[in-house]
mmCIF file as Biopython writes it, N, C-alpha, C and O atoms, coordinates in Angstrom:
data_model
#
loop_
_atom_site.group_PDB
_atom_site.id
_atom_site.type_symbol
_atom_site.label_atom_id
_atom_site.label_alt_id
_atom_site.label_comp_id
_atom_site.label_asym_id
_atom_site.label_entity_id
_atom_site.label_seq_id
_atom_site.pdbx_PDB_ins_code
_atom_site.Cartn_x
_atom_site.Cartn_y
_atom_site.Cartn_z
_atom_site.occupancy
_atom_site.B_iso_or_equiv
_atom_site.auth_seq_id
_atom_site.auth_asym_id
_atom_site.pdbx_PDB_model_num
ATOM 1   N N  . MET A ? 1  ? 32.406 107.135 -222.055 1.0 0.0 1  A 1 
ATOM 2   C CA . MET A ? 1  ? 33.335 106.297 -221.338 1.0 0.0 1  A 1 
ATOM 3   C C  . MET A ? 1  ? 32.986 104.850 -221.590 1.0 0.0 1  A 1 
ATOM 4   O O  . MET A ? 1  ? 31.819 104.464 -221.536 1.0 0.0 1  A 1 
ATOM 5   N N  . ARG A ? 2  ? 33.976 104.066 -221.859 1.0 0.0 2  A 1 
ATOM 6   C CA . ARG A ? 2  ? 33.769 102.643 -222.044 1.0 0.0 2  A 1 
ATOM 7   C C  . ARG A ? 2  ? 33.807 101.956 -220.690 1.0 0.0 2  A 1 
ATOM 8   O O  . ARG A ? 2  ? 34.530 102.378 -219.787 1.0 0.0 2  A 1 
ATOM 9   N N  . GLU A ? 3  ? 33.019 100.889 -220.558 1.0 0.0 3  A 1 
ATOM 10  C CA . GLU A ? 3  ? 33.028 100.131 -219.317 1.0 0.0 3  A 1 
ATOM 11  C C  . GLU A ? 3  ? 34.439 99.661  -219.028 1.0 0.0 3  A 1 
ATOM 12  O O  . GLU A ? 3  ? 35.135 99.172  -219.918 1.0 0.0 3  A 1 
ATOM 13  N N  . GLY A ? 4  ? 34.857 99.812  -217.781 1.0 0.0 4  A 1 
ATOM 14  C CA . GLY A ? 4  ? 36.176 99.350  -217.390 1.0 0.0 4  A 1 
ATOM 15  C C  . GLY A ? 4  ? 37.234 100.436 -217.422 1.0 0.0 4  A 1 
ATOM 16  O O  . GLY A ? 4  ? 38.369 100.189 -217.013 1.0 0.0 4  A 1 
ATOM 17  N N  . THR A ? 5  ? 36.902 101.632 -217.894 1.0 0.0 5  A 1 
ATOM 18  C CA . THR A ? 5  ? 37.872 102.719 -217.882 1.0 0.0 5  A 1 
ATOM 19  C C  . THR A ? 5  ? 37.356 103.852 -217.011 1.0 0.0 5  A 1 
ATOM 20  O O  . THR A ? 5  ? 36.207 104.273 -217.147 1.0 0.0 5  A 1 
ATOM 21  N N  . ALA A ? 6  ? 38.193 104.338 -216.126 1.0 0.0 6  A 1 
ATOM 22  C CA . ALA A ? 6  ? 37.774 105.388 -215.203 1.0 0.0 6  A 1 
ATOM 23  C C  . ALA A ? 6  ? 38.665 106.604 -215.354 1.0 0.0 6  A 1 
ATOM 24  O O  . ALA A ? 6  ? 39.084 107.202 -214.362 1.0 0.0 6  A 1 
ATOM 25  N N  . THR A ? 7  ? 38.952 106.966 -216.573 1.0 0.0 7  A 1 
ATOM 26  C CA . THR A ? 7  ? 39.847 108.085 -216.834 1.0 0.0 7  A 1 
ATOM 27  C C  . THR A ? 7  ? 39.056 109.277 -217.339 1.0 0.0 7  A 1 
ATOM 28  O O  . THR A ? 7  ? 38.357 109.192 -218.349 1.0 0.0 7  A 1 
ATOM 29  N N  . ALA A ? 8  ? 39.172 110.386 -216.628 1.0 0.0 8  A 1 
ATOM 30  C CA . ALA A ? 8  ? 38.551 111.628 -217.080 1.0 0.0 8  A 1 
ATOM 31  C C  . ALA A ? 8  ? 39.472 112.261 -218.111 1.0 0.0 8  A 1 
ATOM 32  O O  . ALA A ? 8  ? 40.695 112.202 -217.984 1.0 0.0 8  A 1 
ATOM 33  N N  . ARG A ? 9  ? 38.879 112.865 -219.128 1.0 0.0 9  A 1 
ATOM 34  C CA . ARG A ? 9  ? 39.654 113.556 -220.159 1.0 0.0 9  A 1 
ATOM 35  C C  . ARG A ? 9  ? 39.785 115.029 -219.795 1.0 0.0 9  A 1 
ATOM 36  O O  . ARG A ? 9  ? 38.893 115.594 -219.162 1.0 0.0 9  A 1 
ATOM 37  N N  . GLY A ? 10 ? 40.868 115.642 -220.182 1.0 0.0 10 A 1 
ATOM 38  C CA . GLY A ? 10 ? 41.086 117.087 -220.057 1.0 0.0 10 A 1 
ATOM 39  C C  . GLY A ? 10 ? 40.435 117.740 -218.864 1.0 0.0 10 A 1 
ATOM 40  O O  . GLY A ? 10 ? 40.889 117.577 -217.731 1.0 0.0 10 A 1 
ATOM 41  N N  . SER A ? 11 ? 39.365 118.485 -219.116 1.0 0.0 11 A 1 
ATOM 42  C CA . SER A ? 11 ? 38.722 119.251 -218.055 1.0 0.0 11 A 1 
ATOM 43  C C  . SER A ? 11 ? 37.506 118.548 -217.448 1.0 0.0 11 A 1 
ATOM 44  O O  . SER A ? 11 ? 36.698 119.186 -216.773 1.0 0.0 11 A 1 
ATOM 45  N N  . GLU A ? 12 ? 37.372 117.249 -217.683 1.0 0.0 12 A 1 
ATOM 46  C CA . GLU A ? 12 ? 36.241 116.506 -217.132 1.0 0.0 12 A 1 
ATOM 47  C C  . GLU A ? 12 ? 36.420 116.230 -215.643 1.0 0.0 12 A 1 
ATOM 48  O O  . GLU A ? 12 ? 37.534 116.069 -215.145 1.0 0.0 12 A 1 
ATOM 49  N N  . ILE A ? 13 ? 35.284 116.182 -214.953 1.0 0.0 13 A 1 
ATOM 50  C CA . ILE A ? 13 ? 35.262 115.762 -213.560 1.0 0.0 13 A 1 
ATOM 51  C C  . ILE A ? 13 ? 34.264 114.621 -213.473 1.0 0.0 13 A 1 
ATOM 52  O O  . ILE A ? 13 ? 33.098 114.781 -213.833 1.0 0.0 13 A 1 
ATOM 53  N N  . LEU A ? 14 ? 34.721 113.462 -212.994 1.0 0.0 14 A 1 
ATOM 54  C CA . LEU A ? 14 ? 33.849 112.310 -212.831 1.0 0.0 14 A 1 
ATOM 55  C C  . LEU A ? 14 ? 33.638 112.065 -211.348 1.0 0.0 14 A 1 
ATOM 56  O O  . LEU A ? 14 ? 34.585 112.097 -210.563 1.0 0.0 14 A 1 
ATOM 57  N N  . VAL A ? 15 ? 32.375 111.818 -210.964 1.0 0.0 15 A 1 
ATOM 58  C CA . VAL A ? 15 ? 32.040 111.590 -209.558 1.0 0.0 15 A 1 
ATOM 59  C C  . VAL A ? 15 ? 31.147 110.367 -209.423 1.0 0.0 15 A 1 
ATOM 60  O O  . VAL A ? 15 ? 30.532 109.920 -210.391 1.0 0.0 15 A 1 
ATOM 61  N N  . SER A ? 16 ? 31.088 109.837 -208.220 1.0 0.0 16 A 1 
ATOM 62  C CA . SER A ? 16 ? 30.212 108.702 -207.925 1.0 0.0 16 A 1 
ATOM 63  C C  . SER A ? 16 ? 28.797 109.210 -207.637 1.0 0.0 16 A 1 
ATOM 64  O O  . SER A ? 16 ? 28.561 110.415 -207.543 1.0 0.0 16 A 1 
ATOM 65  N N  . ASP A ? 17 ? 27.871 108.271 -207.501 1.0 0.0 17 A 1 
ATOM 66  C CA . ASP A ? 17 ? 26.486 108.625 -207.199 1.0 0.0 17 A 1 
ATOM 67  C C  . ASP A ? 17 ? 26.367 109.292 -205.830 1.0 0.0 17 A 1 
ATOM 68  O O  . ASP A ? 17 ? 25.503 110.148 -205.637 1.0 0.0 17 A 1 
ATOM 69  N N  . VAL A ? 18 ? 27.212 108.916 -204.884 1.0 0.0 18 A 1 
ATOM 70  C CA . VAL A ? 18 ? 27.183 109.531 -203.551 1.0 0.0 18 A 1 
ATOM 71  C C  . VAL A ? 18 ? 27.440 111.033 -203.662 1.0 0.0 18 A 1 
ATOM 72  O O  . VAL A ? 18 ? 26.729 111.835 -203.056 1.0 0.0 18 A 1 
ATOM 73  N N  . VAL A ? 19 ? 28.447 111.408 -204.427 1.0 0.0 19 A 1 
ATOM 74  C CA . VAL A ? 19 ? 28.764 112.829 -204.609 1.0 0.0 19 A 1 
ATOM 75  C C  . VAL A ? 19 ? 27.636 113.517 -205.379 1.0 0.0 19 A 1 
ATOM 76  O O  . VAL A ? 19 ? 27.268 114.646 -205.054 1.0 0.0 19 A 1 
ATOM 77  N N  . ARG A ? 20 ? 27.085 112.853 -206.392 1.0 0.0 20 A 1 
ATOM 78  C CA . ARG A ? 20 ? 25.964 113.427 -207.157 1.0 0.0 20 A 1 
ATOM 79  C C  . ARG A ? 20 ? 24.792 113.725 -206.238 1.0 0.0 20 A 1 
ATOM 80  O O  . ARG A ? 20 ? 24.168 114.780 -206.359 1.0 0.0 20 A 1 
ATOM 81  N N  . GLN A ? 21 ? 24.483 112.825 -205.329 1.0 0.0 21 A 1 
ATOM 82  C CA . GLN A ? 21 ? 23.372 113.034 -204.400 1.0 0.0 21 A 1 
ATOM 83  C C  . GLN A ? 21 ? 23.661 114.185 -203.426 1.0 0.0 21 A 1 
ATOM 84  O O  . GLN A ? 21 ? 22.760 114.955 -203.097 1.0 0.0 21 A 1 
ATOM 85  N N  . LEU A ? 22 ? 24.901 114.303 -202.969 1.0 0.0 22 A 1 
ATOM 86  C CA . LEU A ? 22 ? 25.276 115.385 -202.054 1.0 0.0 22 A 1 
ATOM 87  C C  . LEU A ? 22 ? 25.175 116.757 -202.723 1.0 0.0 22 A 1 
ATOM 88  O O  . LEU A ? 22 ? 24.910 117.756 -202.054 1.0 0.0 22 A 1 
ATOM 89  N N  . ALA A ? 23 ? 25.386 116.807 -204.035 1.0 0.0 23 A 1 
ATOM 90  C CA . ALA A ? 23 ? 25.348 118.069 -204.777 1.0 0.0 23 A 1 
ATOM 91  C C  . ALA A ? 23 ? 23.948 118.400 -205.297 1.0 0.0 23 A 1 
ATOM 92  O O  . ALA A ? 23 ? 23.766 119.408 -205.980 1.0 0.0 23 A 1 
ATOM 93  N N  . LYS A ? 24 ? 22.974 117.572 -204.986 1.0 0.0 24 A 1 
ATOM 94  C CA . LYS A ? 24 ? 21.601 117.792 -205.453 1.0 0.0 24 A 1 
ATOM 95  C C  . LYS A ? 24 ? 21.106 119.180 -205.027 1.0 0.0 24 A 1 
ATOM 96  O O  . LYS A ? 24 ? 21.295 119.588 -203.881 1.0 0.0 24 A 1 
ATOM 97  N N  . GLY A ? 25 ? 20.481 119.892 -205.949 1.0 0.0 25 A 1 
ATOM 98  C CA . GLY A ? 25 ? 19.967 121.221 -205.658 1.0 0.0 25 A 1 
ATOM 99  C C  . GLY A ? 25 ? 20.961 122.340 -205.920 1.0 0.0 25 A 1 
ATOM 100 O O  . GLY A ? 25 ? 20.610 123.517 -205.845 1.0 0.0 25 A 1 
ATOM 101 N N  . LYS A ? 26 ? 22.192 121.979 -206.224 1.0 0.0 26 A 1 
ATOM 102 C CA . LYS A ? 26 ? 23.211 122.985 -206.559 1.0 0.0 26 A 1 
ATOM 103 C C  . LYS A ? 26 ? 23.137 123.239 -208.064 1.0 0.0 26 A 1 
ATOM 104 O O  . LYS A ? 26 ? 22.327 122.623 -208.758 1.0 0.0 26 A 1 
ATOM 105 N N  . ASP A ? 27 ? 23.965 124.132 -208.564 1.0 0.0 27 A 1 
ATOM 106 C CA . ASP A ? 27 ? 23.952 124.466 -209.997 1.0 0.0 27 A 1 
ATOM 107 C C  . ASP A ? 27 ? 24.827 123.542 -210.830 1.0 0.0 27 A 1 
ATOM 108 O O  . ASP A ? 27 ? 25.668 124.004 -211.601 1.0 0.0 27 A 1 
ATOM 109 N N  . PHE A ? 28 ? 24.632 122.244 -210.678 1.0 0.0 28 A 1 
ATOM 110 C CA . PHE A ? 28 ? 25.390 121.271 -211.461 1.0 0.0 28 A 1 
ATOM 111 C C  . PHE A ? 28 ? 24.433 120.380 -212.232 1.0 0.0 28 A 1 
ATOM 112 O O  . PHE A ? 28 ? 23.317 120.104 -211.793 1.0 0.0 28 A 1 
ATOM 113 N N  . LEU A ? 29 ? 24.894 119.942 -213.383 1.0 0.0 29 A 1 
ATOM 114 C CA . LEU A ? 29 ? 24.196 118.916 -214.155 1.0 0.0 29 A 1 
ATOM 115 C C  . LEU A ? 29 ? 25.118 117.709 -214.177 1.0 0.0 29 A 1 
ATOM 116 O O  . LEU A ? 29 ? 26.339 117.849 -214.112 1.0 0.0 29 A 1 
ATOM 117 N N  . PHE A ? 30 ? 24.531 116.525 -214.269 1.0 0.0 30 A 1 
ATOM 118 C CA . PHE A ? 30 ? 25.328 115.309 -214.275 1.0 0.0 30 A 1 
ATOM 119 C C  . PHE A ? 30 ? 24.940 114.448 -215.463 1.0 0.0 30 A 1 
ATOM 120 O O  . PHE A ? 30 ? 23.757 114.236 -215.728 1.0 0.0 30 A 1 
ATOM 121 N N  . ALA A ? 31 ? 25.939 113.956 -216.174 1.0 0.0 31 A 1 
ATOM 122 C CA . ALA A ? 31 ? 25.727 113.056 -217.303 1.0 0.0 31 A 1 
ATOM 123 C C  . ALA A ? 31 ? 26.205 111.668 -216.893 1.0 0.0 31 A 1 
ATOM 124 O O  . ALA A ? 31 ? 27.355 111.494 -216.490 1.0 0.0 31 A 1 
ATOM 125 N N  . ASP A ? 32 ? 25.321 110.687 -216.998 1.0 0.0 32 A 1 
ATOM 126 C CA . ASP A ? 32 ? 25.649 109.312 -216.647 1.0 0.0 32 A 1 
ATOM 127 C C  . ASP A ? 32 ? 26.716 108.784 -217.598 1.0 0.0 32 A 1 
ATOM 128 O O  . ASP A ? 32 ? 26.515 108.776 -218.813 1.0 0.0 32 A 1 
ATOM 129 N N  . ARG A ? 33 ? 27.838 108.347 -217.063 1.0 0.0 33 A 1 
ATOM 130 C CA . ARG A ? 33 ? 28.932 107.816 -217.878 1.0 0.0 33 A 1 
ATOM 131 C C  . ARG A ? 33 ? 29.027 106.302 -217.775 1.0 0.0 33 A 1 
ATOM 132 O O  . ARG A ? 33 ? 29.963 105.706 -218.309 1.0 0.0 33 A 1 
ATOM 133 N N  . GLY A ? 34 ? 28.084 105.677 -217.106 1.0 0.0 34 A 1 
ATOM 134 C CA . GLY A ? 34 ? 28.062 104.221 -217.014 1.0 0.0 34 A 1 
ATOM 135 C C  . GLY A ? 34 ? 28.870 103.689 -215.846 1.0 0.0 34 A 1 
ATOM 136 O O  . GLY A ? 34 ? 29.425 104.437 -215.041 1.0 0.0 34 A 1 
ATOM 137 N N  . GLU A ? 35 ? 28.914 102.371 -215.788 1.0 0.0 35 A 1 
ATOM 138 C CA . GLU A ? 35 ? 29.638 101.706 -214.711 1.0 0.0 35 A 1 
ATOM 139 C C  . GLU A ? 35 ? 31.053 101.375 -215.140 1.0 0.0 35 A 1 
ATOM 140 O O  . GLU A ? 35 ? 31.330 101.144 -216.317 1.0 0.0 35 A 1 
ATOM 141 N N  . THR A ? 36 ? 31.942 101.357 -214.162 1.0 0.0 36 A 1 
ATOM 142 C CA . THR A ? 36 ? 33.329 101.002 -214.429 1.0 0.0 36 A 1 
ATOM 143 C C  . THR A ? 36 ? 33.892 100.295 -213.201 1.0 0.0 36 A 1 
ATOM 144 O O  . THR A ? 36 ? 33.377 100.452 -212.093 1.0 0.0 36 A 1 
ATOM 145 N N  . ASN A ? 37 ? 34.924 99.535  -213.400 1.0 0.0 37 A 1 
ATOM 146 C CA . ASN A ? 37 ? 35.603 98.874  -212.290 1.0 0.0 37 A 1 
ATOM 147 C C  . ASN A ? 37 ? 36.666 99.814  -211.756 1.0 0.0 37 A 1 
ATOM 148 O O  . ASN A ? 37 ? 37.499 100.324 -212.505 1.0 0.0 37 A 1 
ATOM 149 N N  . LEU A ? 38 ? 36.628 100.036 -210.444 1.0 0.0 38 A 1 
ATOM 150 C CA . LEU A ? 38 ? 37.615 100.890 -209.797 1.0 0.0 38 A 1 
ATOM 151 C C  . LEU A ? 38 ? 38.439 100.066 -208.817 1.0 0.0 38 A 1 
ATOM 152 O O  . LEU A ? 38 ? 37.922 99.162  -208.160 1.0 0.0 38 A 1 
ATOM 153 N N  . LYS A ? 39 ? 39.703 100.381 -208.729 1.0 0.0 39 A 1 
ATOM 154 C CA . LYS A ? 39 ? 40.599 99.694  -207.811 1.0 0.0 39 A 1 
ATOM 155 C C  . LYS A ? 39 ? 40.078 99.846  -206.382 1.0 0.0 39 A 1 
ATOM 156 O O  . LYS A ? 39 ? 39.745 100.949 -205.949 1.0 0.0 39 A 1 
ATOM 157 N N  . GLY A ? 40 ? 40.013 98.744  -205.665 1.0 0.0 40 A 1 
ATOM 158 C CA . GLY A ? 40 ? 39.575 98.774  -204.274 1.0 0.0 40 A 1 
ATOM 159 C C  . GLY A ? 40 ? 38.087 98.532  -204.084 1.0 0.0 40 A 1 
ATOM 160 O O  . GLY A ? 40 ? 37.620 98.451  -202.947 1.0 0.0 40 A 1 
ATOM 161 N N  . PHE A ? 41 ? 37.331 98.415  -205.169 1.0 0.0 41 A 1 
ATOM 162 C CA . PHE A ? 41 ? 35.896 98.158  -205.095 1.0 0.0 41 A 1 
ATOM 163 C C  . PHE A ? 41 ? 35.610 96.789  -205.701 1.0 0.0 41 A 1 
ATOM 164 O O  . PHE A ? 41 ? 36.122 96.450  -206.768 1.0 0.0 41 A 1 
ATOM 165 N N  . ASP A ? 42 ? 34.781 96.004  -205.004 1.0 0.0 42 A 1 
ATOM 166 C CA . ASP A ? 42 ? 34.437 94.667  -205.496 1.0 0.0 42 A 1 
ATOM 167 C C  . ASP A ? 42 ? 33.453 94.714  -206.656 1.0 0.0 42 A 1 
ATOM 168 O O  . ASP A ? 42 ? 33.510 93.876  -207.556 1.0 0.0 42 A 1 
ATOM 169 N N  . GLU A ? 43 ? 32.562 95.680  -206.638 1.0 0.0 43 A 1 
ATOM 170 C CA . GLU A ? 43 ? 31.515 95.815  -207.656 1.0 0.0 43 A 1 
ATOM 171 C C  . GLU A ? 43 ? 31.802 97.029  -208.544 1.0 0.0 43 A 1 
ATOM 172 O O  . GLU A ? 43 ? 32.470 97.964  -208.104 1.0 0.0 43 A 1 
ATOM 173 N N  . PRO A ? 44 ? 31.310 97.028  -209.779 1.0 0.0 44 A 1 
ATOM 174 C CA . PRO A ? 44 ? 31.456 98.217  -210.630 1.0 0.0 44 A 1 
ATOM 175 C C  . PRO A ? 44 ? 30.784 99.440  -209.991 1.0 0.0 44 A 1 
ATOM 176 O O  . PRO A ? 44 ? 29.801 99.307  -209.263 1.0 0.0 44 A 1 
ATOM 177 N N  . VAL A ? 45 ? 31.317 100.608 -210.268 1.0 0.0 45 A 1 
ATOM 178 C CA . VAL A ? 45 ? 30.811 101.865 -209.727 1.0 0.0 45 A 1 
ATOM 179 C C  . VAL A ? 45 ? 30.262 102.703 -210.876 1.0 0.0 45 A 1 
ATOM 180 O O  . VAL A ? 45 ? 30.920 102.853 -211.906 1.0 0.0 45 A 1 
ATOM 181 N N  . ARG A ? 46 ? 29.047 103.256 -210.702 1.0 0.0 46 A 1 
ATOM 182 C CA . ARG A ? 46 ? 28.473 104.131 -211.722 1.0 0.0 46 A 1 
ATOM 183 C C  . ARG A ? 46 ? 29.079 105.515 -211.539 1.0 0.0 46 A 1 
ATOM 184 O O  . ARG A ? 46 ? 29.096 106.053 -210.431 1.0 0.0 46 A 1 
ATOM 185 N N  . LEU A ? 47 ? 29.576 106.090 -212.635 1.0 0.0 47 A 1 
ATOM 186 C CA . LEU A ? 47 ? 30.192 107.415 -212.604 1.0 0.0 47 A 1 
ATOM 187 C C  . LEU A ? 47 ? 29.355 108.412 -213.389 1.0 0.0 47 A 1 
ATOM 188 O O  . LEU A ? 47 ? 28.649 108.059 -214.333 1.0 0.0 47 A 1 
ATOM 189 N N  . TYR A ? 48 ? 29.457 109.667 -212.970 1.0 0.0 48 A 1 
ATOM 190 C CA . TYR A ? 48 ? 28.735 110.769 -213.602 1.0 0.0 48 A 1 
ATOM 191 C C  . TYR A ? 48 ? 29.719 111.882 -213.912 1.0 0.0 48 A 1 
ATOM 192 O O  . TYR A ? 48 ? 30.591 112.202 -213.104 1.0 0.0 48 A 1 
ATOM 193 N N  . GLU A ? 49 ? 29.568 112.468 -215.094 1.0 0.0 49 A 1 
ATOM 194 C CA . GLU A ? 49 ? 30.375 113.627 -215.469 1.0 0.0 49 A 1 
ATOM 195 C C  . GLU A ? 49 ? 29.679 114.875 -214.949 1.0 0.0 49 A 1 
ATOM 196 O O  . GLU A ? 49 ? 28.480 115.059 -215.163 1.0 0.0 49 A 1 
ATOM 197 N N  . VAL A ? 50 ? 30.430 115.731 -214.265 1.0 0.0 50 A 1 
ATOM 198 C CA . VAL A ? 50 ? 29.879 116.996 -213.761 1.0 0.0 50 A 1 
ATOM 199 C C  . VAL A ? 50 ? 29.867 117.993 -214.905 1.0 0.0 50 A 1 
ATOM 200 O O  . VAL A ? 50 ? 30.878 118.196 -215.578 1.0 0.0 50 A 1 
ATOM 201 N N  . ARG A ? 51 ? 28.719 118.610 -215.118 1.0 0.0 51 A 1 
ATOM 202 C CA . ARG A ? 51 ? 28.583 119.648 -216.139 1.0 0.0 51 A 1 
ATOM 203 C C  . ARG A ? 51 ? 28.041 120.907 -215.482 1.0 0.0 51 A 1 
ATOM 204 O O  . ARG A ? 51 ? 27.213 120.844 -214.574 1.0 0.0 51 A 1 
ATOM 205 N N  . TRP A ? 52 ? 28.517 122.046 -215.953 1.0 0.0 52 A 1 
ATOM 206 C CA . TRP A ? 52 ? 28.094 123.331 -215.384 1.0 0.0 52 A 1 
ATOM 207 C C  . TRP A ? 52 ? 26.881 123.848 -216.113 1.0 0.0 52 A 1 
ATOM 208 O O  . TRP A ? 52 ? 26.737 123.650 -217.320 1.0 0.0 52 A 1 
ATOM 209 N N  . ARG A ? 53 ? 26.014 124.507 -215.387 1.0 0.0 53 A 1 
ATOM 210 C CA . ARG A ? 53 ? 24.863 125.186 -216.026 1.0 0.0 53 A 1 
ATOM 211 C C  . ARG A ? 53 ? 25.385 126.478 -216.637 1.0 0.0 53 A 1 
ATOM 212 O O  . ARG A ? 53 ? 26.197 127.186 -216.041 1.0 0.0 53 A 1 
ATOM 213 N N  . GLU A ? 54 ? 24.905 126.766 -217.829 1.0 0.0 54 A 1 
ATOM 214 C CA . GLU A ? 54 ? 25.333 128.000 -218.513 1.0 0.0 54 A 1 
ATOM 215 C C  . GLU A ? 54 ? 24.575 129.180 -217.963 1.0 0.0 54 A 1 
ATOM 216 O O  . GLU A ? 54 ? 24.787 130.310 -218.403 1.0 0.0 54 A 1 
#
């Protein structure tokens, strides 16, 4: 993901760090997708792609 774009492709799920922390200990992996500007937020938000464990 390029900085400034918050669009998930196809079957991707992008979440914030808050959601990543809430899912800690579950069967999910998270890939850091960098920071992006989101509507309604003054500061850039770091997003993570949710990945499933095989």
